[in-house]
Every structure is written in C-alpha cells, then in structure tokens.
C-alpha positions in Angstrom: 178.7 -91.6 7.3 179.2 -88.3 5.5 178.0 -87.6 1.8 180.4 -85.6 0.1 179.1 -83.3 -2.3 181.9 -82.0 -5.0 180.7 -79.0 -6.9 181.5 -78.9 -10.6 182.8 -75.8 -12.7 180.5 -73.1 -13.4 178.7 -74.3 -16.7 176.1 -73.4 -19.3 173.8 -76.3 -20.4 172.0 -76.1 -23.5 169.1 -78.5 -24.0 167.8 -79.3 -27.4 164.4 -80.8 -26.7 164.2 -78.5 -23.6 160.2 -78.8 -23.5 160.3 -82.7 -24.3 159.0 -85.5 -22.3 163.0 -86.6 -21.4 163.7 -83.0 -20.3 160.4 -82.7 -18.0 160.8 -86.3 -16.4 164.6 -86.6 -16.2 167.1 -83.7 -16.9 165.3 -80.8 -15.4 164.1 -82.6 -12.1 167.6 -84.2 -11.9 169.6 -80.8 -12.3 167.3 -79.3 -9.7 168.4 -82.0 -7.1 172.0 -81.4 -8.1 171.3 -77.7 -7.7 169.5 -78.1 -4.1 172.5 -80.4 -3.0 175.0 -77.7 -4.0 176.6 -79.3 -6.6 175.8 -76.6 -9.3 178.0 -73.5 -8.7 177.0 -70.0 -8.7 176.6 -68.7 -12.4 175.9 -72.1 -14.0 173.0 -71.8 -16.4 170.7 -74.0 -18.2 169.2 -73.1 -21.5 166.0 -74.7 -23.1 166.2 -74.7 -27.0 163.1 -76.0 -28.9 160.5 -75.2 -31.7 157.9 -74.4 -29.2 157.2 -70.4 -28.9 157.9 -70.0 -25.3 159.9 -67.0 -23.3 161.8 -67.5 -20.2 158.9 -67.3 -17.8 157.1 -69.8 -19.7 160.0 -72.1 -19.6 160.5 -71.7 -16.0 156.9 -72.6 -15.3 157.3 -75.6 -17.2 160.5 -76.5 -15.3 158.5 -75.7 -12.3 155.9 -78.2 -12.8 158.4 -81.0 -13.9 159.9 -80.4 -10.7 156.7 -80.7 -8.5 155.6 -84.1 -10.7 159.3 -85.9 -10.6 161.5 -84.3 -8.4 160.5 -86.0 -5.2 159.7 -84.4 -2.0 158.4 -81.0 -2.1 161.0 -78.4 -3.0 161.7 -75.3 -0.7 160.5 -72.2 -2.0 163.5 -70.3 -1.9 165.8 -73.4 -3.3 163.1 -73.5 -6.2 163.0 -69.8 -7.1 166.9 -69.6 -7.1 167.0 -72.6 -9.5 164.4 -71.4 -11.9 166.7 -68.1 -12.0 169.3 -70.1 -13.5 166.9 -71.1 -16.6 166.6 -69.4 -19.9 165.3 -70.2 -23.2 165.4 -69.9 -26.9 162.9 -70.7 -29.4 165.3 -72.7 -32.2 164.7 -74.3 -35.4 167.2 -77.1 -35.9 166.6 -77.1 -39.6 166.8 -73.4 -40.1 168.5 -70.2 -39.3 165.7 -68.9 -36.3 167.0 -68.8 -33.1 170.6 -69.3 -33.7 172.0 -66.0 -33.5 169.9 -65.7 -30.1 171.5 -68.5 -28.7 175.1 -67.5 -29.8 174.6 -64.1 -28.4 173.6 -66.0 -24.7 177.0 -67.9 -24.7 179.9 -67.1 -22.6 183.6 -67.9 -22.8 184.4 -68.3 -19.0 182.2 -71.6 -18.4 181.7 -75.0 -19.4 179.7 -75.4 -22.3 177.6 -78.8 -23.2 175.1 -79.1 -25.5 172.3 -82.0 -24.7 171.1 -83.5 -28.0 167.7 -84.7 -26.4 166.1 -84.9 -30.0 166.0 -87.6 -32.6 169.2 -88.9 -34.4 167.8 -87.5 -37.5 168.3 -83.9 -36.4 172.2 -84.7 -35.0 173.9 -83.5 -38.3 171.9 -80.3 -38.5 172.4 -79.4 -35.0 176.1 -80.0 -35.1 176.6 -78.3 -38.5 174.5 -75.0 -37.2 176.6 -75.0 -33.9 179.9 -74.7 -35.8 178.4 -72.3 -38.3 177.5 -69.9 -35.4 181.0 -70.4 -33.8 179.4 -72.0 -30.4 182.0 -74.9 -30.5 185.5 -74.8 -29.2 188.2 -77.4 -28.1 186.2 -77.9 -24.6 182.9 -78.1 -25.8 180.8 -81.5 -25.0 177.7 -82.7 -26.4 175.4 -85.3 -25.2 173.6 -88.0 -27.3 170.6 -90.2 -26.4 169.8 -93.5 -27.6 168.9 -95.1 -29.9 172.7 -95.2 -31.2 171.6 -96.4 -34.8 168.9 -99.2 -35.9 171.8 -101.6 -37.0 175.6 -101.5 -37.5 175.3 -99.8 -40.8 173.3 -96.9 -39.1 175.4 -96.9 -36.4 178.5 -96.5 -38.2 176.8 -93.3 -40.2 175.4 -91.8 -36.9 179.1 -92.0 -35.6 180.6 -90.6 -38.6 178.0 -87.8 -38.6 179.2 -86.8 -35.0 182.9 -87.3 -35.9 182.7 -85.0 -38.6 182.0 -82.3 -36.5 183.3 -83.4 -33.0 186.4 -85.0 -31.7 185.4 -88.7 -29.9 186.5 -86.9 -26.5 183.7 -84.7 -26.9 180.8 -87.0 -27.4 178.9 -88.3 -24.8 176.5 -91.3 -25.7 174.4 -91.7 -22.4 173.1 -95.2 -21.2 171.2 -94.4 -18.2 171.5 -97.8 -16.7 175.5 -96.9 -16.2 174.6 -94.1 -13.8 172.8 -96.4 -11.4 174.3 -96.4 -7.9 174.3 -100.3 -7.9 176.1 -100.7 -11.2 178.6 -98.2 -9.8 178.7 -100.5 -6.8 179.2 -103.8 -9.1 182.5 -102.4 -9.8 183.4 -101.4 -6.2 182.3 -105.0 -5.2 184.5 -106.9 -7.9 187.8 -104.5 -7.9 187.5 -103.2 -4.2 187.4 -106.3 -2.4 189.7 -109.1 -2.2 187.1 -111.3 -1.4 185.0 -111.6 -4.8 187.8 -111.3 -7.5 189.9 -114.4 -6.9 186.6 -116.2 -7.4 185.3 -114.1 -10.3 185.9 -116.8 -12.8 184.5 -120.1 -14.4 186.0 -122.4 -11.9 183.8 -121.0 -9.1 180.8 -119.2 -10.9 178.2 -121.5 -12.5 176.4 -118.9 -14.4 175.2 -115.4 -14.6 171.5 -114.2 -14.7 170.9 -110.6 -15.9 167.1 -109.5 -15.8 165.8 -106.1 -16.7 161.8 -106.6 -16.2 159.0 -103.9 -16.8 155.7 -104.2 -15.5 154.4 -101.3 -18.1 153.7 -102.0 -21.9 154.9 -100.2 -24.6 152.6 -97.4 -23.9 152.8 -94.6 -26.2 156.0 -95.9 -27.7 154.4 -98.5 -30.0 155.3 -96.8 -33.3 158.7 -96.8 -32.1 158.8 -99.9 -30.6 157.1 -102.1 -33.1 160.1 -101.1 -35.2 162.9 -101.8 -32.8 161.7 -104.7 -30.1 163.3 -105.7 -27.1 166.5 -106.9 -28.8 167.3 -103.2 -30.3 165.9 -101.4 -27.4 167.1 -103.2 -24.3 169.7 -105.7 -25.1 172.1 -104.2 -27.5 172.6 -101.4 -25.0 171.5 -101.8 -21.3 172.0 -105.5 -20.9 175.2 -105.4 -23.0 176.4 -102.8 -20.7 175.4 -104.5 -17.7 177.3 -107.9 -19.0 180.2 -106.0 -19.9 180.5 -104.9 -16.3 179.9 -108.1 -15.0 182.2 -110.1 -17.2 185.3 -107.4 -17.8 188.8 -107.6 -16.5 190.2 -105.5 -14.2 191.2 -102.3 -15.9 194.9 -100.7 -15.3 193.4 -97.7 -13.7 189.9 -96.0 -13.2 190.0 -94.1 -16.3 187.5 -93.6 -19.1 189.5 -95.3 -22.1 191.0 -97.9 -19.7 187.7 -99.1 -18.2 185.9 -98.7 -21.8 188.8 -100.8 -23.7 188.2 -104.0 -21.1 184.3 -103.4 -22.0 185.3 -103.7 -25.6 187.3 -106.9 -25.1 184.1 -108.6 -23.8 181.6 -107.6 -26.8 184.3 -108.7 -29.0 184.6 -112.3 -27.1 181.0 -112.9 -27.5 180.3 -115.9 -29.0 177.4 -115.8 -32.0 174.0 -117.1 -30.4 172.7 -120.1 -31.6 169.1 -120.5 -32.5 168.0 -122.5 -29.8 169.4 -120.3 -27.2 167.1 -117.5 -28.1 163.4 -117.2 -27.0 161.4 -114.3 -28.2 158.1 -113.4 -26.6 155.0 -110.8 -26.9 152.7 -110.2 -24.3 148.8 -110.7 -25.5 145.8 -109.3 -24.0 144.9 -110.2 -20.8 141.8 -109.1 -19.2 141.0 -105.6 -19.4 144.9 -105.0 -20.9 145.4 -105.0 -24.4 147.8 -107.1 -26.0 151.3 -105.7 -27.5 149.5 -105.8 -31.0 146.8 -103.5 -30.2 149.2 -101.1 -28.4 151.5 -100.8 -31.4 148.3 -100.9 -33.8 149.7 -103.7 -35.8 147.8 -106.9 -35.9 150.3 -108.8 -37.8 153.2 -107.5 -35.6 155.8 -110.2 -35.2 158.0 -107.6 -32.9 159.3 -109.2 -29.7 158.3 -107.6 -26.4 160.3 -109.9 -24.5 163.4 -112.0 -25.1 165.8 -114.4 -23.4 169.2 -115.5 -24.6 171.9 -117.7 -23.5 175.4 -116.1 -24.3 179.2 -117.4 -23.8 182.3 -115.1 -23.1 184.8 -117.3 -24.9 187.9 -116.3 -22.9 190.3 -117.7 -20.2 188.1 -116.2 -17.5 184.4 -117.3 -18.6 184.9 -120.1 -20.8 182.1 -122.8 -20.0 180.2 -120.2 -17.7 176.8 -119.1 -19.5 175.2 -115.6 -19.3 171.6 -115.7 -19.3 170.1 -112.3 -20.3 166.1 -111.4 -20.3 164.3 -108.5 -20.5 160.6 -107.8 -21.5 157.4 -105.6 -21.2 154.2 -106.0 -19.1 156.0 -108.7 -16.9 155.2 -109.4 -13.1 157.1 -106.6 -11.7 159.5 -104.0 -12.5 162.6 -105.8 -11.7 166.3 -105.3 -12.6 169.2 -107.4 -11.1 172.1 -109.2 -11.8 172.6 -112.6 -10.0 175.8 -114.6 -9.9 175.4 -117.9 -9.1 178.3 -119.9 -7.8 179.1 -123.5 -8.2 178.1 -125.9 -5.3 181.0 -127.1 -2.8 182.9 -130.1 -4.5 181.8 -132.2 -1.4 179.2 -131.9 1.0 180.4 -133.4 4.3 176.8 -133.0 5.9 175.3 -135.2 3.2 172.4 -134.3 0.5 169.5 -134.5 3.4 171.2 -131.5 5.3 169.8 -129.4 2.5 171.8 -125.8 1.6 172.1 -124.4 -1.7 174.4 -122.5 -4.0 176.2 -119.1 -2.9 174.3 -116.0 -4.8 175.7 -112.8 -5.3 172.3 -110.5 -5.9 172.7 -107.1 -7.2 169.7 -105.3 -7.3 169.3 -102.4 -9.6 165.8 -101.4 -9.5 163.2 -100.7 -7.8 165.4 -100.9 -4.5 168.8 -100.6 -4.9 170.9 -103.2 -2.8 173.5 -105.9 -2.8 172.6 -109.4 -1.0 175.1 -112.4 -0.7 173.3 -115.6 0.2 175.5 -117.8 2.3 174.4 -121.5 4.1 174.2 -121.5 7.7 173.0 -124.3 10.2 169.6 -124.1 10.9 169.0 -123.2 14.7 167.7 -125.6 17.2 168.6 -129.1 17.9 168.2 -132.5 15.8 171.3 -132.6 13.9 173.0 -130.7 11.3 170.4 -129.2 9.0 171.4 -126.4 6.6 169.5 -123.2 5.2 170.1 -120.2 3.2 170.2 -116.7 4.5 170.8 -113.5 2.9 173.8 -111.3 4.1 171.8 -108.2 3.0 172.7 -104.6 2.5 169.9 -102.6 1.3 170.9 -99.1 0.4 168.0 -97.5 2.2 168.3 -99.7 5.4 172.4 -99.4 5.5 173.1 -95.7 4.6 169.8 -94.2 6.4 169.6 -90.7 5.6 172.1 -90.8 2.8 170.3 -93.3 0.5 168.7 -91.0 -1.1 171.3 -91.5 -3.9 171.2 -89.4 -7.1 169.0 -90.5 -10.2 171.2 -91.8 -13.1 170.9 -88.7 -15.3 172.1 -86.7 -12.5 175.3 -88.4 -11.9 175.8 -88.6 -15.9 175.3 -85.0 -16.2 177.4 -83.8 -13.5 180.0 -86.1 -15.3 179.6 -84.5 -18.8 180.4 -81.1 -17.0 183.5 -82.7 -15.1 184.7 -84.0 -18.8 184.5 -87.7 -17.3 183.7 -90.1 -20.1 184.3 -93.2 -17.8 180.2 -94.1 -17.7 179.7 -93.3 -21.5 179.9 -95.2 -24.5 182.7 -95.0 -27.1 182.2 -95.3 -31.1 184.1 -98.7 -31.3 181.9 -99.9 -28.4 178.6 -99.0 -29.8 179.4 -100.5 -33.0 180.9 -103.7 -31.7 177.6 -104.4 -29.8 175.6 -104.0 -33.3 178.0 -106.4 -35.0 177.1 -109.0 -32.4 173.3 -108.1 -32.4 172.7 -107.8 -36.1 173.3 -111.4 -36.9 171.1 -112.4 -34.1 168.1 -110.4 -35.6 169.0 -111.5 -39.0 168.5 -115.0 -38.0 165.1 -115.2 -36.8 163.9 -112.7 -39.4 165.4 -115.1 -42.2 163.2 -117.9 -41.0 160.2 -115.5 -40.1 160.4 -116.9 -36.3 156.9 -115.5 -34.6 157.2 -114.4 -31.2 155.6 -116.9 -28.2 152.7 -115.4 -26.4 152.8 -114.8 -23.0 150.2 -113.6 -20.4 150.7 -109.6 -19.1 152.1 -109.5 -15.7 153.6 -113.2 -16.2 157.2 -114.4 -15.7 157.2 -114.2 -19.6 156.8 -117.3 -22.2 157.3 -120.6 -20.7 160.0 -121.2 -23.5 162.2 -118.8 -21.5 162.2 -121.1 -18.4 162.8 -124.0 -20.6 165.9 -122.3 -21.9 167.1 -122.9 -18.2 165.8 -125.8 -17.3 167.6 -127.9 -20.3 170.4 -126.8 -18.1 169.4 -128.1 -14.7 169.1 -124.4 -13.8 166.1 -121.9 -13.2 165.5 -118.1 -13.3 165.0 -116.1 -10.0 161.4 -115.6 -10.1 160.7 -111.6 -11.4 159.8 -109.5 -8.4 160.9 -112.3 -5.7 
C-alpha cells in the first residue's frame, strides 16, 4: 500500500496567537509533520504574530521546542533546520496599530494567504478590520477560526455577523478538529463507499446508535472557561453534533463542501427537542487525592456539568424510532471516543435462545486507537451442538496499514484543506446557528428548574443515572475503555 502525499500550493500562513498553547501543541508540530512528508512546497512561509516581544530567532526556538515535545519521533536535524527556516515572526497589537505595517511588508502576492485566528472571539472583529485596513485581504484570502463559535444562538449570530461583515462565507473556515480525524473520514467511506452498509443504515435495521467522547483528564487549567460553558456547550453542541450528523446524514449528491454541509444541516434541523427525563448531567467529585470539579473551577457552588448524557431522535424517514444516545464527560475511566451502531436482533432465531449470540455492532473507534470493528455471530468451535459466539472483524489502522498507519493529526489535515480551499470539513454559518438553536432550549430547561448535576466518582463510568437512561429502554452503554 502506497500513501500518496499531494503537495499544496505555496502559501503564507499567519498565526495570530502564534506563541499560544494551541500553536505550541498542535499547529506548529502539525505543520512540521506536513513539511517533513513533503506536502509543504518550497517557498511556503509560516509567520507567528502575537503580543510577545520576540524576534525571528526566538520564535524559531519556540517552534523547535514545540516540535521536540509534540511532533512524535525525533526529527532529523536537516529537516528540522529547513522547516525552521520557513518561520518568521511579527510582534503585533490586535487592538492597535503596532506591528501591522511590518506584517504587511512581509506579504507576497504570489502565494495562497491564510490567517489563523488562534485567539479569543473577542479579537476577531479587530483583527478582521485591521487586515482590511492594511490591504492584507484579497478574494482568495482564507481565515481560520477556532471554537467556541459563540456561547448561545444570540452570540453565535453576532459572531457570524462580525465575520461576514469582513469576509465572504467561502473565505471562513470554522475548525472542529474532530472532523479531521482519520476514522471520521472513514465513517463516510464506510457508509457511502460500500454497498454492504448503506441499505441497512436506517431504522428498519438499526436499533440505536451510541456516540461517546470520554476524557480521563479533568478541566485542568481551563476551569474559568469550563465553569461558564460546561459539557453541553463545550462538547455536545459542536464535536458530538458533528459526529451525529455524519452518522445520520443522507448521501450527498457528491463529495463537495456545500453538498456535504447541506445534508448535515438537514440532520440538525430534524432533531427533536430533548425531553428533560432524557437528559443526565453529572459533575465529578473529589476522589482520593484528586480534587473535585468545584475545586478545579474554584467555585464551591458551581452547578455546571462536567458530564452529560442525552437521548435524541432524528425525526425523518430514515431514522424515525431509532434513538441516538450521546454522552461526554471529564475525569472518566478512560480516554475513549467512539461511535457504536447497534443493529437489531434477527427477527427469528432458528438456533433457539439457549444457543446464545447477540446483535451485530459496528464500532468506529476515534481515539485513542483509531479503527473499525464489526461484531458478527459465528458458531463456537468444538463438538456439542450449535453454540453461538460473537467475534470482531477488526481493522485496527496500526495493524492493517502497518508503516502507513502514522496518520496525520486532525489539525494537519484541516490546515492543508484550508490551503487547498476545501471547506468540506469546516462548519458553515447556518450549521453553527442551527446547532445552537437546538442546544439553547435544553440548557434553558435545566437552568429554569435549577437542576443540580449528579455527582460521580473520578475515573468511573459517570453518574449512575446515565446507565439508567439506557436501562429504561432495555439497552446498555458500551463500557468506557473496554
């Protein structure tokens, strides 16, 4: 198997917030890996832009440390030096005029120009205004913006209004790194590239779908932000919503940015309001030497959820009657993100109940180990009659692809898509607003009754009420980390 590396056009990528944590952990190491694989053409440049007083050499040292810490295997000296030579830096004031003339002087008209807003949304308007004021924007310019895309529907609309006042929607790339994961891409390939699954991908054959994004870590240094957002705003409204859309969407007419996003939007608009008894909120408590959520966010009266589980319904012809169960949380038993598609039982077992056997399941593992597993029923080996057992047909990327299993990090893929001008894996303005229009009433519902999150032990499966949510329907969650 040969992994093809297709170079992009020569580009200038300007990273506002270029000395921040995201640039250090993800953006710069990811760009180095693309450079090392030959995807960045000669003459491409990466320019850090931030308030920190720093020259080019200091920024190169910053990038070298980031690559050493987060890029994986130790880089070859010659490759690393060549990459560092592509880096430049400008000390800039997003709220004033300092540094903008210097940045303008570095720009070229012969390269794709992309600006990465790795800063808080409060700075978007000022950055966009100054980019235009200093003639740094042309019709081919792209901007990349990080979540959160608003705090609710009202602020999301305001943010979209700010961006659309300065840029065409075709220039705006709202990045959700979950959409860049290799297995998420494979979800579309499995569904729409194989005749085996698509005829069965509906309520007639699928009993239910589970989508889990579990984290072992707590809120860490994000306590202030997280106490104002919670799991619903931080994870469900974007990451889990996107996974649900890709699982439930109709086949687009073609693999085209707007065709794909049109179908995702239809799913969001088909989501029913969630009943209060179909929602479980939780908050991790102090366990052993580990602080509880309230200590981590420094708010002893916090009612913000670090865990949430929901039962959702997509009301259209394909999915009527098939529930989607979503859950996500901090300080759970393991880091584990997956989509489980559980098929219905056979309408009649010719072998009898005592033979055993269960339902077919398609498991799409997003992290930590990307892969796809299909659970099928076979005869248990040996004499003594027909006894059934469930076994996995397992495609672990690491085992199946061998040397080519070192797949790009999500940020690597998405940044290269920005340079290509491919918006397929980025959210559109109406998609963001539709997600908030569904999310806001859920949040307002529990706030109106002063709902208190259920406590759960750190490194557990979450609150027991989440298990009851499934058990009431005669179903059960797949164990986190199993």
